[in-house]
C-alpha positions, 0 to 999 in steps of 0.5 A: 556500318550501323552494326559497328556503330550499335556495338560501339554504343553498347560498349561505350554505355557498359563502360560508363556504367561500370565507371560510375558504379566504381566511382560512387562506391569509392567517393559516396559516404557510408550509409547508416543502417536502419537498425542501430548497433552498440557503439563503444563511444556511446556515454556510460549513462546512455539510456539504451536498453539493448546491448547490441541491436534494438529490435522488435520485442517478442509478443506477450501472450496473456492467455495462458495466465489468464486461463490459470488464474480465472479458476483460482479467483473467486467471487466473495458476497457478504450480507449484514442483516437489518438491525436497530441503531441508537442516536445515544452517542454519549451513552448517558441519557436515561431511558425516559429521556430516550422515550420522549425523544422517540415519541415526539421527535423520532430521534430514538433507535432507528432501523439500519437497512440490510447491507450487501457488498461484494468483492474478490478472493484468491484460493491459495490452497487446494483445501479451500484457504482464500485470501482477500482484503479485510474491507471486503468481509468487514461489517464497516466497523471492528467485526465481520460480515454475518454471512460470507459466501464464496462463488467459484468460476464454475458457479459453485457456491460455498459458505465461508468463515473468516480465519483471521484479519489484519486491518493494518495491511487490509488482508483477511483470510477465509475458508471454505470447505472443499477439496482439489480446488484450484489455486494460484502459486505465489511469485516473488514481488521483490523481483517485480520491475517497472514496466513489467506487464501484469494482469488484474483478475477479479469480479468488478461491478457485479460482473463475472470474472474479468481480466485487465492488463497493464504495466507496474507504474511504481512500487513502494506507493503509500496512499493513506487509505489503511489508516481508515481501519487501523492506527498502525497502517501498513502500506508499500503498494504496487502501482499499475495501470491495469483497470480496477474497479469497485468489486476487484478488491481482494483479486489477483495481480499476476505476472504473464506466467500466471504467478501471483505477485499481489492482492488488488486493494485500492484505486485512486479516483476522484469519482470512485471508479477507475481513473488510471491507477490502482494498487495491490498489496505485494505478495511477499507481505501478503504471505507472511500475514497469511501464514500468521493468520492461519497458524496464530489468528492474528499477526506477529510483527517484526520491529527494528525499533525505529521511527522515521525522520519528521518530514522524510516519509517519502524522501526517495534516497532511503528511509531516514531514521528520526529516533531509535528505541533504546532497547530496540533491535536497531539500537543493539547494532548501533544504528543512529539518528540521522542514519539512512537505511538504503537496503535490506537483504539486498532489496533496495529501500528508497522510502519509509514506506518501502522499509516498512513494506520490507520489514513486515514481510518477515518474522520476529527473530529473523536476521537481516542484513542492512545497508545504510549511510552515515554522514555520506559513507556506506555501511552493512551491518546485521540485525535480528528482528524483534517482537516488540516495538521498543522504548523511545525517549523522544516519544515523552509527552514533554518532548512532543508537547516542547515541539508543538507548544503545549502540554499533553496529557493522556485522557484518564479512563474515567473522562474517557468513559464519560465521553464514550471514547476509548482514549485521547490526548488533552492539550493544556497551556497552549503557547501563542507563537507555536504550531498548536497556537497558530491553529487557534485551539484552545486549552482543554482541547481533547485530540481524538483523531489525526487524519481520521486515525484514533488517538488513544494516548500520548505515545500513540499520538506521537507515533502517528506523528512521526509517520506524517508530514505537511498539514494534518487534520486534528479533530477532538471536542471540548468537554461540556461543548457539543459537536466535533472540532476540526483544526488543521496543523502544519507540522512544517511549523515545528 
């Protein structure tokens, strides 16, 4: 009896279990898988990054790229000997007066101590051509350091000579005598994407070769730093968050495949050390500059013959044309004021700085395809880049002066020599209710710089204004008065 009861209990239990499973499968809702799959019902602008399944990305290996780059990145050291300097700013004091000042007040010639600096560079050919930053080999003025040495990662030391420099882009080329040297291959900076892994290689803070990693944070950045050494700065930086410090200047920014995509040039930091972002010159621009410096000793710039619309430098939807040179490349193909350039040779252009960087990577005589908007409609045309900037009717002194509320004149050469300056712009007949008038500037003021960039004549002054917006700083002098005067000028008041 007991066996029969036991068998009955087992049979009932099994039947109940099977029935429960069958009922659950029929009635329970379908379970969602842990891994998402593509859904044809998702909106077209869904911010997904996979067509099918979201899974784990393949791990990134930095070791091969680092081992490729380290031998080709060099340590550059410069030395400027001690020298006597004079406080004779005006250049007109006589020798007897100098003797009196030196004897009684010690205001005469002083000794500037020896200066030493260091940076990085990238070997780009097996016979010893090296690209670096202009500010790495500069003497702090218009010349180069008296002594430049290059140390390879294997500790070999070479004397280097400067082949050419371009302050506008902050690029310089130096040469060492060597053979079968390791060098880096150029990549394509136009193909660089936001979020892409990159490595910075250099000699920061007097350390030995250092490799840091980060991602591309932005492209086409302008931070106004090249204006310190050039009146015609070109900036379209690749921004990364790879750690870069003093000494990294001139070093390599490379892809995880070991290709050179930029030359590290600057950081934005409140205390002078790395604070999160660094900036590299795109290699496509570097290639053009380097080739010109090696071949010609200077840079042969191409021009489209346009200037930016005031206040639209970083518009975000393209390069806004403010004026067109009547004899420039743009005028020849019918581009007009108000047109917005959105692409060059299928490379997107989002701002004026991106347009500058892209055009600067070509040569005069090159033909480029231009995509632009006019009154909301898209157009495509072709232009041949010119070797000349062209003539702008809008840059006449009367037009610029009318916009700012004064008469402008180029400082004559004799007066410039008396002031010991290269040139300037004289401001006259200032109107009270005008941008100039609101600065409290007085008639006769001579403009010497805008935001630290030298002003030599009215045309140069106008071109600089065209590339700026917001509030700018104007510096200059009043004839017969000592000292430099500074005025903030709001361009939004025009």
